[in-house]
MIPA-534360 format. One record per residue (C-alpha): x, y, z; residue in three letters. Coordinates in Angstrom, 3 decimals, decimal comma. Example, Ala and Ser with C-alpha at 12.3 -4.5 7.8 and 13.67 -1.06 7.14 Angstrom:
2
+----------+----------+----------+-----+
:        X :        Y :        Z :   r :
+----------+----------+----------+-----+
:   12,300 :   -4,500 :    7,800 : Ala :
:   13,670 :   -1,060 :    7,140 : Ser :
+----------+----------+----------+-----+
***
This chain:
101
+----------+----------+----------+-----+
:        X :        Y :        Z :   r :
+----------+----------+----------+-----+
:  -22,700 :  -22,070 :   11,096 : Met :
:  -22,551 :  -19,304 :    8,451 : Lys :
:  -21,519 :  -15,629 :    9,670 : Phe :
:  -22,072 :  -12,342 :    7,554 : Arg :
:  -19,384 :   -9,467 :    7,946 : Lys :
:  -20,577 :   -6,549 :    9,676 : Lys :
:  -20,946 :   -3,460 :    7,505 : Pro :
:  -18,527 :   -1,027 :    8,023 : Val :
:  -16,998 :    2,006 :    6,554 : Glu :
:  -13,055 :    1,952 :    6,276 : Val :
:  -10,676 :    4,679 :    4,959 : Glu :
:   -8,146 :    3,605 :    2,345 : Ala :
:   -5,451 :    4,988 :    0,181 : Val :
:   -3,771 :    3,291 :   -2,624 : Gln :
:   -0,004 :    2,796 :   -3,140 : Tyr :
:    0,778 :    3,977 :   -6,626 : Arg :
:    3,116 :    5,403 :   -9,088 : Glu :
:    2,752 :    8,973 :   -9,786 : Leu :
:    5,573 :    9,255 :  -12,539 : Ser :
:    8,213 :    7,565 :  -14,757 : Arg :
:   10,794 :    9,660 :  -16,116 : Thr :
:   13,759 :    8,354 :  -18,128 : Gln :
:   17,099 :    9,562 :  -16,619 : Arg :
:   20,602 :    8,866 :  -18,243 : Val :
:   21,216 :    6,015 :  -15,459 : Phe :
:   17,572 :    4,458 :  -15,513 : Gly :
:   14,215 :    5,428 :  -14,649 : Glu :
:   13,309 :    7,596 :  -11,818 : Ser :
:   10,034 :    6,698 :  -10,506 : Ile :
:    7,915 :    8,895 :   -8,096 : Glu :
:    5,476 :    7,138 :   -5,626 : Arg :
:    2,945 :    8,679 :   -3,283 : Asn :
:    4,889 :    7,529 :   -0,061 : Glu :
:    4,105 :   11,081 :    1,416 : Ser :
:    0,370 :   10,728 :    0,788 : Glu :
:    0,364 :    7,475 :    2,763 : Ile :
:    2,625 :    8,911 :    5,459 : Ser :
:   -0,059 :   11,621 :    5,948 : Cys :
:   -2,743 :    9,270 :    5,840 : Phe :
:   -1,199 :    6,828 :    8,517 : Met :
:    0,286 :    9,742 :   10,647 : Gly :
:    3,692 :    8,231 :   10,702 : Val :
:    6,339 :    7,902 :    8,174 : Pro :
:    6,448 :    5,058 :    6,069 : Val :
:    9,540 :    2,977 :    5,272 : Arg :
:   10,310 :    2,006 :    1,660 : Thr :
:   12,174 :   -0,848 :    1,053 : Val :
:   13,644 :   -2,002 :   -2,452 : Phe :
:   13,775 :   -5,781 :   -2,823 : Leu :
:   15,866 :   -7,525 :   -5,746 : Pro :
:   14,045 :   -7,573 :   -8,833 : Glu :
:   15,280 :   -8,909 :  -12,486 : Glu :
:   15,568 :   -6,101 :  -14,850 : Gly :
:   15,401 :   -3,340 :  -12,300 : Ser :
:   18,606 :   -1,774 :  -11,017 : Pro :
:   16,509 :    0,330 :   -8,440 : Glu :
:   14,520 :   -3,252 :   -7,667 : Gly :
:   10,816 :   -3,707 :   -6,446 : Lys :
:    9,636 :   -0,956 :   -4,267 : Ala :
:    7,458 :   -1,854 :   -1,152 : Val :
:    6,418 :   -0,016 :    1,838 : Ile :
:    6,565 :   -1,899 :    5,294 : Glu :
:    3,317 :   -1,439 :    7,576 : Ile :
:    3,398 :   -2,217 :   10,955 : Glu :
:    0,230 :   -4,094 :   11,766 : Thr :
:   -1,384 :   -5,850 :   14,931 : Leu :
:    0,076 :   -9,047 :   14,212 : Glu :
:    3,291 :   -8,414 :   12,208 : Cys :
:    5,143 :   -6,104 :    9,719 : Thr :
:    3,680 :   -6,515 :    6,319 : Met :
:    4,765 :   -5,310 :    2,745 : Arg :
:    2,363 :   -3,455 :    0,355 : Ala :
:    3,261 :   -3,322 :   -3,206 : Asp :
:    2,727 :   -0,846 :   -5,670 : Val :
:   -0,931 :   -0,974 :   -6,519 : Gly :
:   -2,215 :   -2,305 :   -3,075 : Asp :
:   -4,768 :   -0,748 :   -0,957 : Trp :
:   -3,822 :    0,529 :    2,872 : Ile :
:   -6,658 :    0,363 :    4,855 : Ile :
:   -7,258 :    2,003 :    8,288 : Lys :
:   -9,109 :   -0,815 :   10,429 : Gly :
:  -11,869 :   -0,396 :   12,944 : Val :
:   -9,359 :   -0,186 :   15,619 : Gln :
:   -7,222 :    2,548 :   13,795 : Gly :
:   -4,529 :   -0,143 :   12,710 : Glu :
:   -3,383 :   -0,086 :    9,251 : Phe :
:   -3,007 :   -3,150 :    7,059 : Tyr :
:   -2,111 :   -3,512 :    3,266 : Pro :
:   -5,008 :   -5,415 :    1,023 : Cys :
:   -4,146 :   -6,636 :   -2,742 : Lys :
:   -6,389 :   -4,660 :   -5,328 : Pro :
:   -8,495 :   -7,560 :   -6,492 : Asp :
:   -9,331 :   -8,571 :   -2,548 : Ile :
:  -10,115 :   -4,828 :   -1,716 : Phe :
:  -12,435 :   -4,439 :   -5,114 : Glu :
:  -14,413 :   -7,692 :   -4,083 : Ala :
:  -14,789 :   -6,555 :   -0,583 : Thr :
:  -15,539 :   -2,721 :   -0,640 : Tyr :
:  -17,391 :   -0,138 :   -2,584 : Glu :
:  -17,452 :    3,637 :   -2,557 : Leu :
:  -19,364 :    4,921 :    0,401 : Ala :
+----------+----------+----------+-----+
***
C-alpha cells in the first residue's frame, strides 16, 4: 500500500548562531536559545559536547519529545507538531519536507 502525507502547516524556528566575537581566551558565540525558549514556552537546556579544536565544545539543545530527549545542532529546525509537541529536524530534511506557507 502507498500513503500520502496529509498537508499540514507547522510552526518552526531554526537554531542558529547570531554572532561570533573573538575574545582573549577564545571565541564568544551567541545563539538564539532565548528565541527558541519563547517559541517552545519552556526554558531550553544547552549542552556542550566535546569537539576537537573547540575549548567550549559543540553546543546542542536538548528537546523533550513525545518519545525521548533529542538533541538539536546549530542549523537544525525546531518544529511544533500537530499535538503541540516539539522535535528537531535536520535542515536538509526540513527543506525537502516543508515550504513557506
